[in-house]
N, C-alpha and C positions, 0 to 999 in steps of 0.2 A: 455707665458714663458714656455719653455720645462721643462720636469721633472728634478728633482735634479740629476745631473750627478753622485753623489755618489751612488745613487740607482742602477746604471747600473753595479755595481761591485758585486752584491749579490751572483752570481753563479760562482765565480772564484774558480778554483781548485788549491790547493797548488802546487807550482813548475811549473805551466803552463806558457805559453807565455803571457797570459793575466796578470798573477801575476807579471811577470817581467815588463810588460808595465806599471803597476801601479807604480812600483818603479822607472822606467826610465823616465816616464812622457813625451812621445814623443811630445805632443802638446806644450811643453815648449822649444823644441829644436831650433825653429826659433830665440829665444833670443840669442843663441850662433852663429847661422849661418849667420844672416843678417849683423852683423858687418864685417864679412869677405867679403861678397859680396860688401858692401859699400867701404871698404878699397881698394879692388881690382879694382873696377870701377873708383874710384878717381885716383888711380895710372895710369890707362889706359888713363883717360881723360888728365892727365898731361904728356902724351907721353911715359910712360914706356912700355917696351915690357913685356907682361905677359907670363910667362912660365907655361904651363898647369899643369905640375907636382907640381909646387910650390903652385898654386892656389888650386889644389885638396887636397894636404896634409894639407894646412892651414885650409881648410873647415873641413876635417876629425878631425884634432886636436881640433878645436873649439867644435865640437859635442861631442867628448870624454870628454872635460872639463865639459860640461853641464851634461853629464851622471854621471860623478864622483860626481858632486855637488848634483844631485838628489838622487843618491844612498846613499850618506853619510847623506843627510837630512832624508831619510826614516829610516835608521838604527839608526841614532843618536837620532832622535825624540823618537823612541821606547825605546832605552836604558835609556832615562831620564824619562820615564813614563809619557810623555806628552799627549798620546792618551787617552782622556777621552770621555765619552758619551756626553759631552757638546760641543765638537768641531764640527763645521759645515763645515770644509774644506774637501777636497778629502781624501780618505782613504790612510793609509800607509800599504804597503804590509807586512812588518814585524810585525806591530801591529796587523794585522788581522790574522796572522799565515799562510799567503799564501807563504811567504818565510821566512827562518830562518835568524837571524842576521849573522850567520857564512857564509851562502850562499852569502849574499849581500856583506859582507866584502871581500870574495874571488873575487867577481865580481869587486869590487873597485880595488883590487890589479891587476887584469888582465887589467882593464882599464888604470891604471897608467903605466903598462908595455907597453900597446898599445900607450899611449901618448908619451912615451920615444922613441919607435920605429919610430913613425911618426915624432916626433920633431927633432930627430938627423939629418936627411938630411937637414931640414930647417935651423938648427943652423950652419951646415957646409956650407950652401949656403950663409947665410946672416950675420953670425958672432955670437959672444958670447952673444950679447944682446938678441938674440932670445932664447938662452938656459935659460937666466935669466928670461925672460918672462914666459917660460914654467914652470920652477920650482916655480916661484911665483904664477902662476895660479893654479897649483896643490895644493900648500900649502893653498891657499885661499879657494879652493873647499873643502878641508878636514876640514878647520877651521870653515866653516860656521856653521856646527852642530857637530863639533868634538873638542877635546881638553878640557882643564880645564875651559876655558871661551869662549864658541862658539860665533861667530859673531852674530848668530841668537838670542842670549840672550841680545843683546845690542841695542841701538837705531841706530847703524851704518850699519845695513844690507843693506839699500837702497844705502848708500854711497859705500859699497863694490861692489854692483852690478853695479853701475854707473862707478866705476873705471875699473873693470875687463871686463864687457860686453859692455863697451863703449870706454873709453880711451885706455885701453890696447889692446882690440881686434881690433879696427879700426886702431889705430896708428901702432900696431904690424904687421898687415896685410900689410899696406902701406909700412912699412919698408922692408918687404920681397921683394917687387917689385921695390921700387923706393927710398929707403933710408928714411931719416927723413922727416916727413910731415910738411908743412907750416901752416899758419893760417886757410886756408880752410879745411884742413884735421882735424885740432884740433876742429874746429867748428862742423864738421860732427860727430866727435867722441863724443863730448859733447851732441849733439842732440840725437844720438842713445843711449848713456848711460842713458839719462834722461828717454827715453821711456822704456828702460829695467828696470830702477828703478821703474817706474810707476806700472809695473806688481807686484813687491813685495809690493808696497804701498797698492794695492788692497788686496793682501793676508793678510798682517798684519792688515789692517783696519777691514777686515772681522773677524779676530781671536782676536781682541784686548781684549775683555772681558775674553776669555779663557786664553790668554797668561798672562794677569795680575794675574789671579788666580793661574796659574802654575809656576809663577816666571820668565817668559820671559819678559824682559823689552825692547820690540821693540819700534820703534818710536811712533806707535799708542798707545801702552800700557803705555808709559812713559808720553807723552804729550797730549793724549786725541784724540778723533775722530775729533774734529774741526780742530786741527792742522794737523791731517792726511789727512783730506779732502783738506785743503789748499795745502799740499804737493803734493797730487794727481793732483790738478789743475796746479800747477807749472810745474810738470814733464810732464803733458799732453800737455800744450800749449807752453811752452818755445821753444821746437824744431821747431815749425812752425815759430816763430820769427827768430830763428837762420838760417833756410834755406833762409828766405827772405833776411837777411843780407849777407849770402854767395853769393846769386845770384847777389846782387848789388855790393858788394865789389870785387867780382871776375869777374864781367861783363860777367857772364854766366847765362842767364835767365833759362836755363834748370834745374838748381839746385833748382829752386822754384817749381818743379813738385809736391812735397809732399803737397803743399797747396790745391791740389784737394781733399785731405782727411779731410779738415776742417769740413765738415758735419758729418763725421764718429766720429771725436773727440767730436763734440758738443753733439751727441747722447750719447756718453759714459759719458761725464760730467753730462748731464741731469739725466741719469739713476743712476750714482754713488750717486747723491744728493737725488734722490727721491725713489729709491727702498728700501724696508725694510731690516734691517740687516738679515743675514742668508745665506742660500744656493744660493740665487739669485746672490750673489757676485762671486760665482764660474764662472758664465757666463760673468760677467764684467771682471774677470781676463783673461779669454781666449779671449775675444774681445779686451782687451788691448794688448795681445800678437799679435793678428792679425793686430792691428793698427801699432805696431812696424814693423811687417813684411811688410805691404803694404807701410809704410813710407820709409823704407829702400829700398824697391824695386823701388819705384818712384824716390828716390834720385839717385839710381844707374842707372836707365834708363835715367834720365835727364843728368847725367854725361856722359853716353855712347853717347847720342845724341849730346852733345857738342863736343865730340871728332870727331864724324862723320861729324859734320858741319864745323869743322875747316879746 
């Protein structure tokens, strides 16, 4: 097992690019990017003409939303005094003094302005529903660790991730290219959303004891680690059943391409169950992000091959 990734941040200078990388967390950006790729690929498979500028702006908008979420999480976590010596997760830039809360809040404001700039042409292209999706996504990103009752303080964090980084992202992207999605698109959105939620399950499972002591009532802190482990298994494996159903119901075997990743999922399940609590779960978290990335890429490739074969 490699060294604890948190130890790699010991020499960060305040205000540096590395400090901003800690707050932005670029390794989590695939959670936002892959639903856009999947939605675009399914639209193309169904015969839609993909406009490059629409695809590009949708991709940029999704990344901005993840950045807003991560920045708000960093500064909100610090503002509530949750960073203690008992936490084993990755460091927060504001808690470590590498960035000031004011700097991060200004960056959030700039990111929201950027999201508005990027989202306006998309709304003009596809209608007011896209504007509504954009506003709801920004509010959800800010509410995760902001406001009087943050989502992160409740057992509904995984549900919020499932909705916004699965259903909203995939269906919203498909809407931009091809209008309302049918059953296949909904199933794909559910599958991608479940894997996105699995990432947060790992995060909250790792921090359950710390969260319970500091008043955060996440799913793992509320229902216990056995329930959290069961939730991880459900979010990990259900997407594979879904793509099998998609391939059969839509008579497009290429949609079953993610089944090639079953060994990767099995290793994740094994390590989740057997590794001791603590920093090792940081690696399971990033491996779960990679699984979602590879799963979405395989599903998108399978959809593209089905279009080419038709």
